[in-house]
Biotite code that builds the C-alpha atoms (Angstrom):
import biotite.structure as struc

atoms = struc.array([
    struc.Atom([69.264, 5.769, 38.969], chain_id="A", res_id=1, res_name="MET", atom_name="CA", element="C"),
    struc.Atom([70.887, 6.944, 42.242], chain_id="A", res_id=2, res_name="ILE", atom_name="CA", element="C"),
    struc.Atom([73.085, 4.654, 44.311], chain_id="A", res_id=3, res_name="ALA", atom_name="CA", element="C"),
    struc.Atom([73.456, 5.492, 47.979], chain_id="A", res_id=4, res_name="MET", atom_name="CA", element="C"),
    struc.Atom([74.951, 3.745, 50.989], chain_id="A", res_id=5, res_name="GLN", atom_name="CA", element="C"),
    struc.Atom([72.509, 3.162, 53.854], chain_id="A", res_id=6, res_name="LEU", atom_name="CA", element="C"),
    struc.Atom([73.503, 5.230, 56.842], chain_id="A", res_id=7, res_name="THR", atom_name="CA", element="C"),
    struc.Atom([72.578, 5.121, 60.464], chain_id="A", res_id=8, res_name="GLY", atom_name="CA", element="C"),
    struc.Atom([73.893, 5.111, 64.028], chain_id="A", res_id=9, res_name="PRO", atom_name="CA", element="C"),
    struc.Atom([76.284, 2.418, 65.226], chain_id="A", res_id=10, res_name="ASP", atom_name="CA", element="C"),
    struc.Atom([73.894, -0.319, 66.249], chain_id="A", res_id=11, res_name="ILE", atom_name="CA", element="C"),
    struc.Atom([76.192, -3.323, 66.289], chain_id="A", res_id=12, res_name="SER", atom_name="CA", element="C"),
    struc.Atom([78.639, -2.369, 69.050], chain_id="A", res_id=13, res_name="GLY", atom_name="CA", element="C"),
    struc.Atom([81.229, -4.358, 67.045], chain_id="A", res_id=14, res_name="ARG", atom_name="CA", element="C"),
    struc.Atom([82.449, -1.726, 64.552], chain_id="A", res_id=15, res_name="GLN", atom_name="CA", element="C"),
    struc.Atom([86.039, -1.990, 63.376], chain_id="A", res_id=16, res_name="VAL", atom_name="CA", element="C"),
    struc.Atom([87.554, 1.190, 61.931], chain_id="A", res_id=17, res_name="PRO", atom_name="CA", element="C"),
    struc.Atom([89.583, 0.535, 58.759], chain_id="A", res_id=18, res_name="ARG", atom_name="CA", element="C"),
    struc.Atom([92.131, 3.211, 59.424], chain_id="A", res_id=19, res_name="GLY", atom_name="CA", element="C"),
    struc.Atom([93.765, 5.140, 62.235], chain_id="A", res_id=20, res_name="SER", atom_name="CA", element="C"),
    struc.Atom([92.234, 8.532, 61.514], chain_id="A", res_id=21, res_name="THR", atom_name="CA", element="C"),
    struc.Atom([89.210, 9.845, 63.276], chain_id="A", res_id=22, res_name="ALA", atom_name="CA", element="C"),
    struc.Atom([87.472, 10.464, 59.975], chain_id="A", res_id=23, res_name="ALA", atom_name="CA", element="C"),
    struc.Atom([87.656, 6.822, 59.082], chain_id="A", res_id=24, res_name="THR", atom_name="CA", element="C"),
    struc.Atom([86.279, 5.865, 62.504], chain_id="A", res_id=25, res_name="GLY", atom_name="CA", element="C"),
    struc.Atom([83.367, 8.251, 62.016], chain_id="A", res_id=26, res_name="GLN", atom_name="CA", element="C"),
    struc.Atom([82.685, 6.931, 58.476], chain_id="A", res_id=27, res_name="GLU", atom_name="CA", element="C"),
    struc.Atom([82.598, 3.308, 59.776], chain_id="A", res_id=28, res_name="SER", atom_name="CA", element="C"),
    struc.Atom([80.213, 4.390, 62.525], chain_id="A", res_id=29, res_name="GLU", atom_name="CA", element="C"),
    struc.Atom([78.008, 6.245, 60.149], chain_id="A", res_id=30, res_name="ARG", atom_name="CA", element="C"),
    struc.Atom([77.714, 3.554, 57.532], chain_id="A", res_id=31, res_name="SER", atom_name="CA", element="C"),
    struc.Atom([77.158, 0.555, 59.868], chain_id="A", res_id=32, res_name="CYS", atom_name="CA", element="C"),
    struc.Atom([79.745, -1.559, 58.206], chain_id="A", res_id=33, res_name="ILE", atom_name="CA", element="C"),
    struc.Atom([80.072, -4.884, 60.143], chain_id="A", res_id=34, res_name="LEU", atom_name="CA", element="C"),
    struc.Atom([83.154, -6.980, 60.333], chain_id="A", res_id=35, res_name="PRO", atom_name="CA", element="C"),
    struc.Atom([83.293, -9.737, 57.634], chain_id="A", res_id=36, res_name="ALA", atom_name="CA", element="C"),
    struc.Atom([83.118, -12.442, 60.351], chain_id="A", res_id=37, res_name="ASP", atom_name="CA", element="C"),
    struc.Atom([79.867, -11.013, 61.722], chain_id="A", res_id=38, res_name="HIS", atom_name="CA", element="C"),
    struc.Atom([76.717, -12.194, 59.978], chain_id="A", res_id=39, res_name="PRO", atom_name="CA", element="C"),
    struc.Atom([74.380, -9.528, 58.723], chain_id="A", res_id=40, res_name="ALA", atom_name="CA", element="C"),
    struc.Atom([71.453, -10.325, 61.020], chain_id="A", res_id=41, res_name="THR", atom_name="CA", element="C"),
    struc.Atom([70.563, -6.658, 61.918], chain_id="A", res_id=42, res_name="LEU", atom_name="CA", element="C"),
    struc.Atom([67.882, -4.778, 60.058], chain_id="A", res_id=43, res_name="THR", atom_name="CA", element="C"),
    struc.Atom([69.340, -1.845, 58.218], chain_id="A", res_id=44, res_name="ALA", atom_name="CA", element="C"),
    struc.Atom([68.505, 1.633, 59.803], chain_id="A", res_id=45, res_name="GLN", atom_name="CA", element="C"),
    struc.Atom([66.751, 3.582, 57.141], chain_id="A", res_id=46, res_name="PHE", atom_name="CA", element="C"),
    struc.Atom([67.421, 7.309, 57.429], chain_id="A", res_id=47, res_name="GLN", atom_name="CA", element="C"),
    struc.Atom([65.577, 10.086, 55.588], chain_id="A", res_id=48, res_name="PRO", atom_name="CA", element="C"),
    struc.Atom([67.074, 10.963, 52.269], chain_id="A", res_id=49, res_name="LEU", atom_name="CA", element="C"),
    struc.Atom([69.149, 14.088, 51.866], chain_id="A", res_id=50, res_name="ASP", atom_name="CA", element="C"),
    struc.Atom([66.869, 16.670, 50.296], chain_id="A", res_id=51, res_name="PRO", atom_name="CA", element="C"),
    struc.Atom([69.841, 17.902, 48.195], chain_id="A", res_id=52, res_name="ASP", atom_name="CA", element="C"),
    struc.Atom([69.885, 14.462, 46.415], chain_id="A", res_id=53, res_name="VAL", atom_name="CA", element="C"),
    struc.Atom([66.188, 13.588, 46.233], chain_id="A", res_id=54, res_name="VAL", atom_name="CA", element="C"),
    struc.Atom([63.314, 16.009, 46.806], chain_id="A", res_id=55, res_name="SER", atom_name="CA", element="C"),
    struc.Atom([60.900, 15.056, 49.579], chain_id="A", res_id=56, res_name="GLU", atom_name="CA", element="C"),
    struc.Atom([58.026, 15.308, 47.045], chain_id="A", res_id=57, res_name="GLY", atom_name="CA", element="C"),
    struc.Atom([59.395, 12.423, 45.085], chain_id="A", res_id=58, res_name="ILE", atom_name="CA", element="C"),
    struc.Atom([58.671, 8.938, 46.441], chain_id="A", res_id=59, res_name="PRO", atom_name="CA", element="C"),
    struc.Atom([61.776, 6.876, 46.884], chain_id="A", res_id=60, res_name="ALA", atom_name="CA", element="C"),
    struc.Atom([62.282, 3.131, 47.171], chain_id="A", res_id=61, res_name="PHE", atom_name="CA", element="C"),
    struc.Atom([65.302, 1.203, 48.475], chain_id="A", res_id=62, res_name="PHE", atom_name="CA", element="C"),
    struc.Atom([65.898, -1.839, 46.215], chain_id="A", res_id=63, res_name="ILE", atom_name="CA", element="C"),
    struc.Atom([68.414, -4.568, 47.229], chain_id="A", res_id=64, res_name="GLY", atom_name="CA", element="C"),
    struc.Atom([68.911, -8.108, 48.356], chain_id="A", res_id=65, res_name="ARG", atom_name="CA", element="C"),
    struc.Atom([68.315, -9.633, 51.728], chain_id="A", res_id=66, res_name="ASN", atom_name="CA", element="C"),
    struc.Atom([70.480, -12.308, 53.398], chain_id="A", res_id=67, res_name="LYS", atom_name="CA", element="C"),
    struc.Atom([68.567, -15.087, 51.566], chain_id="A", res_id=68, res_name="GLU", atom_name="CA", element="C"),
    struc.Atom([69.424, -13.433, 48.195], chain_id="A", res_id=69, res_name="GLY", atom_name="CA", element="C"),
    struc.Atom([65.833, -12.422, 47.503], chain_id="A", res_id=70, res_name="PHE", atom_name="CA", element="C"),
    struc.Atom([65.127, -8.892, 46.192], chain_id="A", res_id=71, res_name="TRP", atom_name="CA", element="C"),
    struc.Atom([63.581, -6.409, 48.547], chain_id="A", res_id=72, res_name="VAL", atom_name="CA", element="C"),
    struc.Atom([61.749, -3.218, 47.694], chain_id="A", res_id=73, res_name="ALA", atom_name="CA", element="C"),
    struc.Atom([61.039, -0.823, 50.617], chain_id="A", res_id=74, res_name="ARG", atom_name="CA", element="C"),
    struc.Atom([59.536, 2.689, 50.610], chain_id="A", res_id=75, res_name="ASP", atom_name="CA", element="C"),
    struc.Atom([62.049, 5.172, 52.092], chain_id="A", res_id=76, res_name="ALA", atom_name="CA", element="C"),
    struc.Atom([59.341, 6.438, 54.444], chain_id="A", res_id=77, res_name="LYS", atom_name="CA", element="C"),
    struc.Atom([58.571, 2.945, 55.636], chain_id="A", res_id=78, res_name="GLY", atom_name="CA", element="C"),
    struc.Atom([54.931, 2.765, 54.448], chain_id="A", res_id=79, res_name="ARG", atom_name="CA", element="C"),
    struc.Atom([55.167, -0.284, 52.244], chain_id="A", res_id=80, res_name="ILE", atom_name="CA", element="C"),
    struc.Atom([57.617, -3.011, 51.076], chain_id="A", res_id=81, res_name="GLY", atom_name="CA", element="C"),
    struc.Atom([57.885, -6.394, 49.579], chain_id="A", res_id=82, res_name="GLY", atom_name="CA", element="C"),
    struc.Atom([60.162, -9.338, 48.887], chain_id="A", res_id=83, res_name="ILE", atom_name="CA", element="C"),
    struc.Atom([60.561, -10.773, 45.346], chain_id="A", res_id=84, res_name="PHE", atom_name="CA", element="C"),
    struc.Atom([62.434, -13.449, 43.494], chain_id="A", res_id=85, res_name="LEU", atom_name="CA", element="C"),
    struc.Atom([63.426, -11.033, 40.659], chain_id="A", res_id=86, res_name="LEU", atom_name="CA", element="C"),
    struc.Atom([64.980, -7.626, 40.590], chain_id="A", res_id=87, res_name="GLU", atom_name="CA", element="C"),
    struc.Atom([62.567, -6.547, 37.847], chain_id="A", res_id=88, res_name="ASN", atom_name="CA", element="C"),
    struc.Atom([59.602, -7.478, 40.109], chain_id="A", res_id=89, res_name="SER", atom_name="CA", element="C"),
    struc.Atom([60.969, -5.391, 42.941], chain_id="A", res_id=90, res_name="ALA", atom_name="CA", element="C"),
    struc.Atom([61.337, -2.429, 40.571], chain_id="A", res_id=91, res_name="LEU", atom_name="CA", element="C"),
    struc.Atom([57.783, -2.984, 39.258], chain_id="A", res_id=92, res_name="SER", atom_name="CA", element="C"),
    struc.Atom([56.456, -3.052, 42.766], chain_id="A", res_id=93, res_name="PHE", atom_name="CA", element="C"),
    struc.Atom([58.163, 0.288, 43.434], chain_id="A", res_id=94, res_name="ALA", atom_name="CA", element="C"),
    struc.Atom([56.749, 1.889, 40.194], chain_id="A", res_id=95, res_name="ARG", atom_name="CA", element="C"),
    struc.Atom([53.233, 0.510, 40.960], chain_id="A", res_id=96, res_name="GLU", atom_name="CA", element="C"),
    struc.Atom([53.220, 1.969, 44.475], chain_id="A", res_id=97, res_name="ASN", atom_name="CA", element="C"),
    struc.Atom([54.437, 5.414, 43.375], chain_id="A", res_id=98, res_name="SER", atom_name="CA", element="C"),
    struc.Atom([52.030, 6.046, 40.636], chain_id="A", res_id=99, res_name="ARG", atom_name="CA", element="C"),
    struc.Atom([51.307, 8.382, 38.797], chain_id="A", res_id=100, res_name="PRO", atom_name="CA", element="C"),
    struc.Atom([54.441, 10.409, 39.387], chain_id="A", res_id=101, res_name="ALA", atom_name="CA", element="C"),
    struc.Atom([57.021, 7.544, 39.503], chain_id="A", res_id=102, res_name="GLY", atom_name="CA", element="C"),
    struc.Atom([59.824, 7.210, 41.995], chain_id="A", res_id=103, res_name="CYS", atom_name="CA", element="C"),
    struc.Atom([63.504, 7.389, 42.779], chain_id="A", res_id=104, res_name="ALA", atom_name="CA", element="C"),
    struc.Atom([65.189, 3.992, 43.338], chain_id="A", res_id=105, res_name="THR", atom_name="CA", element="C"),
    struc.Atom([68.124, 3.665, 45.668], chain_id="A", res_id=106, res_name="ILE", atom_name="CA", element="C"),
    struc.Atom([70.285, 0.568, 45.479], chain_id="A", res_id=107, res_name="PHE", atom_name="CA", element="C"),
    struc.Atom([72.212, 0.256, 48.796], chain_id="A", res_id=108, res_name="PRO", atom_name="CA", element="C"),
    struc.Atom([75.553, -1.474, 48.651], chain_id="A", res_id=109, res_name="SER", atom_name="CA", element="C"),
    struc.Atom([74.767, -3.619, 51.833], chain_id="A", res_id=110, res_name="GLU", atom_name="CA", element="C"),
    struc.Atom([72.016, -6.317, 52.020], chain_id="A", res_id=111, res_name="ARG", atom_name="CA", element="C"),
    struc.Atom([68.988, -5.333, 54.137], chain_id="A", res_id=112, res_name="PHE", atom_name="CA", element="C"),
    struc.Atom([65.977, -7.062, 55.539], chain_id="A", res_id=113, res_name="GLU", atom_name="CA", element="C"),
    struc.Atom([62.359, -5.982, 55.031], chain_id="A", res_id=114, res_name="LEU", atom_name="CA", element="C"),
    struc.Atom([61.132, -4.598, 58.335], chain_id="A", res_id=115, res_name="ASP", atom_name="CA", element="C"),
    struc.Atom([57.572, -4.309, 57.171], chain_id="A", res_id=116, res_name="LEU", atom_name="CA", element="C"),
    struc.Atom([54.827, -6.628, 56.222], chain_id="A", res_id=117, res_name="GLU", atom_name="CA", element="C"),
    struc.Atom([55.662, -8.370, 52.954], chain_id="A", res_id=118, res_name="ASN", atom_name="CA", element="C"),
    struc.Atom([53.322, -6.937, 50.331], chain_id="A", res_id=119, res_name="ARG", atom_name="CA", element="C"),
    struc.Atom([55.376, -8.513, 47.545], chain_id="A", res_id=120, res_name="GLY", atom_name="CA", element="C"),
    struc.Atom([55.429, -12.111, 46.378], chain_id="A", res_id=121, res_name="ASN", atom_name="CA", element="C"),
    struc.Atom([53.467, -14.217, 48.879], chain_id="A", res_id=122, res_name="PRO", atom_name="CA", element="C"),
    struc.Atom([55.297, -17.338, 47.674], chain_id="A", res_id=123, res_name="LEU", atom_name="CA", element="C"),
    struc.Atom([58.726, -16.080, 48.867], chain_id="A", res_id=124, res_name="ILE", atom_name="CA", element="C"),
    struc.Atom([58.342, -17.238, 52.435], chain_id="A", res_id=125, res_name="VAL", atom_name="CA", element="C"),
    struc.Atom([57.647, -20.901, 51.463], chain_id="A", res_id=126, res_name="PRO", atom_name="CA", element="C"),
    struc.Atom([60.403, -20.666, 48.771], chain_id="A", res_id=127, res_name="VAL", atom_name="CA", element="C"),
    struc.Atom([62.832, -19.504, 51.383], chain_id="A", res_id=128, res_name="GLY", atom_name="CA", element="C"),
    struc.Atom([61.789, -22.339, 53.730], chain_id="A", res_id=129, res_name="ASP", atom_name="CA", element="C"),
    struc.Atom([62.112, -24.845, 50.870], chain_id="A", res_id=130, res_name="MET", atom_name="CA", element="C"),
    struc.Atom([65.651, -23.411, 50.066], chain_id="A", res_id=131, res_name="LYS", atom_name="CA", element="C"),
    struc.Atom([66.704, -24.009, 53.712], chain_id="A", res_id=132, res_name="HIS", atom_name="CA", element="C"),
    struc.Atom([65.300, -27.558, 53.722], chain_id="A", res_id=133, res_name="PHE", atom_name="CA", element="C"),
    struc.Atom([66.902, -28.539, 50.377], chain_id="A", res_id=134, res_name="VAL", atom_name="CA", element="C"),
    struc.Atom([70.315, -27.075, 51.342], chain_id="A", res_id=135, res_name="SER", atom_name="CA", element="C"),
    struc.Atom([70.191, -29.062, 54.620], chain_id="A", res_id=136, res_name="GLY", atom_name="CA", element="C"),
    struc.Atom([69.166, -32.236, 52.720], chain_id="A", res_id=137, res_name="GLN", atom_name="CA", element="C"),
    struc.Atom([71.880, -31.609, 50.136], chain_id="A", res_id=138, res_name="ALA", atom_name="CA", element="C"),
    struc.Atom([74.565, -31.476, 52.864], chain_id="A", res_id=139, res_name="ARG", atom_name="CA", element="C"),
    struc.Atom([73.285, -34.721, 54.335], chain_id="A", res_id=140, res_name="ARG", atom_name="CA", element="C"),
    struc.Atom([73.391, -36.289, 50.833], chain_id="A", res_id=141, res_name="ILE", atom_name="CA", element="C"),
    struc.Atom([76.900, -35.091, 50.174], chain_id="A", res_id=142, res_name="VAL", atom_name="CA", element="C"),
    struc.Atom([77.912, -36.643, 53.555], chain_id="A", res_id=143, res_name="GLY", atom_name="CA", element="C"),
    struc.Atom([76.289, -39.987, 52.662], chain_id="A", res_id=144, res_name="LEU", atom_name="CA", element="C"),
    struc.Atom([77.841, -40.049, 49.177], chain_id="A", res_id=145, res_name="VAL", atom_name="CA", element="C"),
    struc.Atom([81.337, -39.458, 50.700], chain_id="A", res_id=146, res_name="ARG", atom_name="CA", element="C"),
    struc.Atom([80.784, -42.168, 53.269], chain_id="A", res_id=147, res_name="LEU", atom_name="CA", element="C"),
    struc.Atom([79.578, -44.631, 50.511], chain_id="A", res_id=148, res_name="LEU", atom_name="CA", element="C"),
    struc.Atom([82.624, -43.631, 48.349], chain_id="A", res_id=149, res_name="ALA", atom_name="CA", element="C"),
    struc.Atom([84.962, -44.342, 51.220], chain_id="A", res_id=150, res_name="ALA", atom_name="CA", element="C"),
    struc.Atom([83.329, -47.631, 51.850], chain_id="A", res_id=151, res_name="ALA", atom_name="CA", element="C"),
    struc.Atom([83.394, -48.604, 48.213], chain_id="A", res_id=152, res_name="ALA", atom_name="CA", element="C"),
    struc.Atom([87.130, -47.712, 48.122], chain_id="A", res_id=153, res_name="GLY", atom_name="CA", element="C"),
    struc.Atom([87.724, -49.913, 51.116], chain_id="A", res_id=154, res_name="SER", atom_name="CA", element="C"),
    struc.Atom([85.692, -52.688, 49.552], chain_id="A", res_id=155, res_name="PHE", atom_name="CA", element="C"),
    struc.Atom([87.734, -52.496, 46.233], chain_id="A", res_id=156, res_name="ARG", atom_name="CA", element="C"),
    struc.Atom([90.990, -52.561, 48.074], chain_id="A", res_id=157, res_name="ARG", atom_name="CA", element="C"),
    struc.Atom([89.844, -55.685, 49.908], chain_id="A", res_id=158, res_name="GLY", atom_name="CA", element="C"),
    struc.Atom([88.805, -57.380, 46.689], chain_id="A", res_id=159, res_name="ILE", atom_name="CA", element="C"),
    struc.Atom([92.155, -56.475, 45.149], chain_id="A", res_id=160, res_name="ARG", atom_name="CA", element="C"),
    struc.Atom([94.047, -57.767, 48.160], chain_id="A", res_id=161, res_name="PHE", atom_name="CA", element="C"),
    struc.Atom([92.089, -61.091, 48.038], chain_id="A", res_id=162, res_name="ALA", atom_name="CA", element="C"),
    struc.Atom([92.604, -61.490, 44.224], chain_id="A", res_id=163, res_name="ALA", atom_name="CA", element="C"),
    struc.Atom([96.393, -60.885, 44.566], chain_id="A", res_id=164, res_name="VAL", atom_name="CA", element="C"),
    struc.Atom([96.721, -63.418, 47.370], chain_id="A", res_id=165, res_name="HIS", atom_name="CA", element="C"),
    struc.Atom([94.489, -65.949, 45.470], chain_id="A", res_id=166, res_name="THR", atom_name="CA", element="C"),
    struc.Atom([96.500, -65.557, 42.304], chain_id="A", res_id=167, res_name="SER", atom_name="CA", element="C"),
    struc.Atom([99.748, -65.796, 44.125], chain_id="A", res_id=168, res_name="ASN", atom_name="CA", element="C"),
    struc.Atom([98.782, -68.992, 45.872], chain_id="A", res_id=169, res_name="ARG", atom_name="CA", element="C"),
    struc.Atom([97.789, -70.475, 42.524], chain_id="A", res_id=170, res_name="GLY", atom_name="CA", element="C"),
    struc.Atom([101.018, -69.473, 40.860], chain_id="A", res_id=171, res_name="SER", atom_name="CA", element="C"),
    struc.Atom([103.088, -70.891, 43.677], chain_id="A", res_id=172, res_name="ARG", atom_name="CA", element="C"),
    struc.Atom([101.378, -74.305, 43.534], chain_id="A", res_id=173, res_name="THR", atom_name="CA", element="C"),
    struc.Atom([101.702, -74.438, 39.658], chain_id="A", res_id=174, res_name="ASN", atom_name="CA", element="C"),
    struc.Atom([105.375, -73.426, 39.650], chain_id="A", res_id=175, res_name="SER", atom_name="CA", element="C"),
    struc.Atom([106.461, -76.281, 41.918], chain_id="A", res_id=176, res_name="LYS", atom_name="CA", element="C"),
    struc.Atom([107.668, -79.329, 40.182], chain_id="A", res_id=177, res_name="PRO", atom_name="CA", element="C"),
    struc.Atom([105.841, -82.591, 40.855], chain_id="A", res_id=178, res_name="ASP", atom_name="CA", element="C"),
    struc.Atom([107.660, -84.944, 43.123], chain_id="A", res_id=179, res_name="SER", atom_name="CA", element="C"),
])
């Protein structure tokens, strides 16, 4: 297994070098590292692999996660790719599409989006949509539960207040001697 960092030109326009040397600035520019507060909405720039690392005769696939957390397999030459629920499925896809010779797999450290037609799991798009829907509903339910909990707390405090005043009135009337 070979792990490589995706490289490409500075496409964000918002690169922040991590150090003061020119080499660090060039490294940041080359690796497309985005600031932590900038969401990863850009599609990674896939560059040809270094022939010193992987021979051009060997098919290579990038295997990694996208912003949704699904697994992505993409041919290094951009011919085919797919999105999957499981890492093992992405690896199987790469092996199936590089038969009979097999392939090199590259696991980029950054997340990347599939920039090709999804030839992987056709249910991933509806699953992603459902994931967004459920997370939105969950946020609404949490807000409703918090509101109900606050209202229940207020109601309990009101009942306790009324009970204390009722019992105090009763104890005052009973403690007075009859005239």
